[in-house]
C-alpha positions, -999 to +999 in steps of 0.1 A: -377+326+131-380+336+095-354+360+082-361+384+053-336+406+035-337+429+006-311+453-008-311+488-023-281+500-043-259+529-032-240+546-060-210+570-059-205+602-079-194+582-109-227+561-108-207+531-097-223+507-072-204+514-039-225+489-021-260+480-010-282+488+020-293+454+034-329+457+048-335+431+074-371+426+086-389+402+109-416+396+084-446+403+106-440+439+117-418+449+088-391+462+111-357+451+123-363+429+154-359+450+185-358+420+209-324+405+205-330+369+217-305+352+194-269+348+205-241+369+189-228+337+173-261+329+156-265+365+145-230+365+130-236+333+110-268+347+096-254+382+088-222+369+073-241+346+050-261+375+038-231+399+034-226+384-001-258+401-012-246+435+000-213+440-017-205+448-053-185+419-067-167+442-091-155+466-064-134+449-036-139+479-013-176+480-015-197+477+017-230+465+031-251+492+048-270+477+077-296+495+098-296+486+135-322+491+162-315+510+195-313+478+216-289+461+192-265+491+191-266+494+229-258+457+233-229+459+209-243+436+182-227+455+153-193+445+167-200+409+156-196+420+119-164+424+099-156+461+101-140+462+066-173+450+049-200+470+066-214+505+073-233+506+106-265+527+102-280+545+131-317+554+125-323+591+128-356+584+146-338+570+177-335+591+209-298+604+209-292+598+246-260+592+265-263+554+262-265+556+224-236+581+223-214+558+243-222+528+221-216+548+189-183+562+203-172+527+210-180+515+174-160+546+161-130+536+182-132+501+169-128+514+134-163+509+120-177+532+094-209+548+108-239+565+092-269+583+105-300+573+085-329+597+078-309+625+095-326+657+108-302+683+122-310+690+159-290+701+189-293+665+204-276+650+173-248+676+170-223+657+192-228+626+170-217+642+138-179+640+144-183+603+151-200+593+119-186+591+084-219+594+063-251+614+069-281+602+049-308+627+039-342+617+027-346+641-002-382+629-009-392+639+027-374+672+031-373+682-006-344+681-030-339+719-028-338+721+010-314+691+011-290+706-014-290+740+004-282+722+037-253+703+021-239+735+005-240+753+039-224+724+057-196+720+031-189+758+032-185+754+070-157+728+064-176+696+074-157+665+063-185+640+067-198+625+035-235+630+026-258+605+010-290+614-008-317+589-003-348+584-025-334+600-056-361+593-082-351+611-113-320+620-133-326+656-127-326+651-089-294+631-092-277+659-112-289+686-087-276+665-057-244+659-075-238+696-081-246+703-044-218+680-032-235+648-022-210+619-024-234+589-024-268+583-038-296+558-031-328+553-050-342+541-083-334+571-105-313+550-128-344+530-138-363+560-151-353+576-184-345+613-185-373+631-203-361+651-233-381+672-258-366+656-289-363+619-289-331+606-305-329+569-312-293+558-315-283+531-339-275+509-309-310+513-296-325+506-329-304+474-332-313+464-297-351+469-302-349+449-335-331+421-317-355+421-288-384+420-312-370+389-328-364+370-296-398+379-282-415+359-310-430+326-301-411+310-329-377+327-332-360+329-366-324+325-355-311+331-390-327+365-388-312+370-353-278+361-367-281+387-395-289+414-370-261+405-347-236+405-376-244+442-382-223+451-351-189+436-343-190+446-306-224+430-302-212+398-319-182+397-296-203+402-265-226+373-275-197+349-280-180+360-248-212+354-229-217+320-244-181+309-237-181+324-202-214+310-190-212+276-205-192+250-186-169+223-201-168+235-237-141+214-254-136+240-281-144+278-278-175+288-297-165+310-326-198+317-345-234+324-338-244+292-357-221+271-335-236+287-304-271+278-317-262+242-323-245+238-290-270+256-268-303+251-285-330+277-290-342+282-255-308+289-239-296+310-268-327+331-265-317+340-230-281+346-241-292+370-268-313+389-242-283+391-218-261+404-246-286+431-257-290+443-221-252+445-216-248+462-250-272+490-244-262+496-207-225+500-215-226+538-206-251+535-177-248+527-141-239+490-138-268+486-114-292+489-143-278+457-158-276+439-125-313+447-117-324+438-152-307+404-149-322+399-114-357+406-126-354+384-156-339+354-137-365+358-109-394+356-134-377+326-150-373+308-117-410+314-109-419+291-138-421+262-113-452+278-098-486+269-113-498+305-122-468+310-144-459+275-158-478+281-190-457+312-197-424+295-192-409+304-226-414+341-220-409+347-183-372+357-187-381+383-213-410+396-192-386+403-163-361+419-187-387+440-205-400+454-172-370+477-174-370+484-211-376+521-205-343+522-185-325+502-212-335+522-241-343+556-226-379+559-238-415+556-226-422+520-217-456+519-234-442+531-267-413+507-266-436+477-257-459+485-286-429+478-310-426+442-297-446+412-308-460+405-273-493+391-262-519+415-248-515+397-215-478+404-215-483+441-225-509+446-198-485+432-172-456+454-183-475+486-187-501+483-159-488+455-137-521+437-141-529+400-145-508+371-131-477+383-149-482+418-136-486+405-101-454+386-106-435+418-114-452+434-084-438+407-062-403+413-074-406+450-069-420+445-034-388+425-026-366+453-041-382+478-017-383+454+013-421+456+015-427+422+030-463+427+039-473+436+003-453+407-010-470+382+014-504+395+004-496+390-033-483+355-026-515+347-009-536+360-037-516+339-062-515+309-039-477+309-038-454+295-012-438+326+004-406+308+014-403+293-021-407+328-036-381+342-012-356+315-022-362+323-059-355+360-052-323+353-034-312+329-061-319+356-087-298+381-068-268+358-066-272+348-103-273+385-114-241+392-094-223+363-110-234+374-145-224+410-138-189+399-130-186+388-166 
């Protein structure tokens, strides 16, 4: 049986990645399998192999949030997992009967952290609240205002359960939820720039845009790149640190941009410059922005082995990176893209998600949201091997985590 998994970041009040919700699906029905035919041992092997995707490598105490079906909870399947690494999610759509209550009580006694997902406050769920540690509210469904009012009322009553705001889509929603007392946040708000009336472009952003413009050219003038990098000491330091950290078996540490160019060659150094710029401009942002930028860039790069994209091999890494340029530089994507020397095909892909490169970005985004049916349809349209694409996605996830450690 094919196993599919995606992850969605969960941030704390400091915008640090506390962990990820792992979204398991059976592929065909886009749901967690309700028929538990595999043995506990088999499930444990699968789940523990996937736990590496769900924890933040920079935070030892981070956890994987895993959503379980009614049958799997009743049968005690969550007990197969290491309690110090997971949060067991109980779907709010389940019938909160006595059997479920007994199973949840047992997990609580065993020391597992428990959460109710898509929670709606009813009399039937009231007795579960003292057993769980996190309550997740879908602010897109119930409205940010109603969600915040509920949290304020509950905190005033002295409830100690932590609240998590799901589907936070904008910076403004994040700030409103933060003020109301939510402890955790889930959604892609960090990838959308905050809209402001007066646009201020910082020197760092100007430098980054200038660098990205240079590396986006078909023939990169690395002398010009070196001149730009030398304008900022911290940027120069980041580049050399990346090169030395990501390059194995260097006999002598690389001490200059020119040395790096000679050692790595144009293609690899082009990627290193992109990595450095992304790290440079996300220094004061949630680390998840950088991780997701790297994941998208690497995924697109790995997809060069497939026929529809092989002719774009030199630019695929940048296409993935530029898909989040609005988050990197806090500006409208279309305006930022217009500043770069990209082909019309690349611009169309980035702005409208059209054409083969646009479909490639759509595939990545479908995986991010665990929309397996849409990703399968896109793979069929592009004549791609779905399992091969899944492997590339998971490789990109692992690679981005390794890079983020640096």
